[in-house]
N, C-alpha and C positions, 0 to 999 in steps of 0.2 A: 648755676646750671642744674641744680638738683642732682640726681644720680645718672643723668643722661650722658652717654658718650657721644661727643659731637666733634666734627672736623674743625680745624682752626679757622676756616673761612666762615663758619656759622657761629663762632663765639664772638661776643662783643669785644672789640679791641680795647684792652686796658693796659696802660703802662704799669699800673700798680701790680699787675700779675707777675711781672718779671723782677719786682723789687725783692731785696733780701729779707725784709721783715715779713712780707707775705709768704715767701717760701718757708721761712722758719715756722710761722704760725700754722700754715697748712700741714707741714710735716708733723708738728705736734698733735694736730687734730687727727691725722691719719693714724697715728700711733695709739689712739684711743678707740673706744667702741662707738664713737659718734659717727653717724652716717650723713652723707650729703643731704638726703631728704630731711633729716632732723634739723640741719642747719637752715634749709629752706623754710621749714616751719618756724624756726626761731626768727627769721626775717619778718614774718607776719606779726609776731609778738612785738618786735621792736617798732614796727610801723604803727601798731595799735597804741603803744605807749606814746609814740610821737604825736599821733592824732589826738589821743586823750589829753596830752599836755597842752596842745594847741587849744582844745575845747575848753579846758579848765581856765586857761589864761584869759578867756573872754570876760569872766566875772571877777578875776583877781586884780589886785592893785599893788602898787609899790614893789617891794622886793619879791613878794610871792609871784607876781606876774612876770618879773624879770627871770626868776629861777625856772618857772614853767617854760618860758620861751627858750631858755638855754637848754633845758631838758629835752625839748622838742628837737632842737638842733642836734643834740648828742644822739638821741635815739634814731634820727634819720641817718646819721653817719654809721651807726651800728647796723642799721638795716642794709646799707651798702656793703659793710664789711661781711655780713652774712652772705650777700649776693656774690661777693668775691670768693669767699671760702668754700661755698658749696660746690662751685665749679672746679676749683683747684683740688679739693679733696676727691671729687668724682673722677676727674680726668687725670691730673698728674698723680693723684694718690691711688688710682685704680680701684675706686670704690663705687663704680657705677651700678645702677639698679634698673630693672626692667620698667619701673614706673617713673623713671627720671624725667621723661618728657613732660609729664603732668606737673611735677614739682619744679620744673624749669620755668614754667610760665605762670601757673595759677597763683602762687604766693605774691608775685610781683604785681599782679592786677589787684589783689586784695590790699596790698600795701599802698598802692596808688590811691585807692578809695579811702582808706583810713587817714592817710596823711593829708590829702588835698581837701577832703570834706572837713577834716578837723581844722585846717587852715581857714576854710571858709567860715566856719563857726567862730573862729578866733577874731576875724575881722567884722563879724556881724552880717555877712552876706553868704548864707548857706548855698544859694543858687550858684554863686560864683565858684565855690568849692566843688559842687557837683559838676559844673560845666568843665572845670579844669580836669577833674578826674575822668570825665567822659572822653575828653580829647586825648588825655594821656593814654587811656586804654585803647583809643582808636589808633594811635601811632603804633602800638604793639600789634593790633589786629592787622593793619596793613602790612607790617613787616612779616608776620607769620603767614598771612594769606599769600604774599609774594613768594615766600619760601615753598609753600605748598604747590604753587604754580610752576616751580622750577627756577624762579628768579634768584639771583644772589641775595643773601640776607642783607637787608638795608638797615643799618644802624645810624643813618644820617640824622642830623639835627635840623634846626638849631636847638630843639628842646627835647632831646632824648632823655633817658632816665637819669644819667649822671648830671646833665645840665639842669634838669628839674630839681633834683635833690640839692645841687650846689646852690641854685638860686634861693630855694626855700631855707636852706641852712643859713646862708648869709643874711637873708631877710629876717629870720627869727632872731639871730644874734644882734642885728641892727635894731630890731624892734624892742629888744630887751632894755634898751636905753630910754625908750619912750615913756615908761611910767613916771619918770622924774619930771616930765613935761606935762603930765596929765592931759594928754591930747588924744586925738583919734589915732587908730593904728594905721597911720598914713603909709609908713614904709612897708609893712607886711601886706597891706591891701594892694599897693602898687606892684609888689613882687608877685602876688597871686594873679593879678591881671596879666602881668608879663608872662607868667607860666601858662595861663589859659590860652592866651593869644598865640604864644610861641608853640604850644602843643598842637593847636589847630592848624597852624601853618606847617608844622612838621608832618602831620598826618596828610595834609594836602600835597606837600612836596613828595612824600614817599609814594603816594597814590599816582602822581604824575610820572614819576620815575618807573613805577611798575608797569603802567600802561604803555609807556614808550618801549620798555623791554619786551613786553608781550607782543607788541606790534612788530618789533624788529625780528623776533623769533619766527613769526608767521611768514615774513618776507623771505 
């Protein structure tokens, strides 16, 4: 959440936020000079590394390809860890900043671009990666537009950020076994289609819910 102070209703509901390991890690970060905004910036670096690993895997073979796909999965999870920690350090740790609203959203959109476009390059269909990234960004746009209109923050799926990253992480790990078969990236390609279609549906679903809310308010 960058350095922004937000109400509990506007924060993405995460079970991991109440876990012991997350509390210990955030406490350790609060005790350092690291700021929430710096953690948000680090999430973009993790996403760039994930996207780069995907991209490089397109021309790699054998164990090199498998390792790059595993690296992509790891960096995607590190991106999510940064997303968790920036909010906890800002809110629970009391390190909010005036520009936190910007760092709350901007890095996530850049991260979606890096990862999904990289995945599109990995499967040899760049347009699919760009489409998935566009729909992912659209889901966030509808959510934030709704919040600006006074509607409750809508984190509904089925393909919100956590679901996108979970699907791609599992897809990358599954695809890491494919080099031994010397086949097409069938698994990762299917997962990317799933993410793209799911993100488009999520954006549509959120838009419908927002319109219904606004019409109800007018009545």
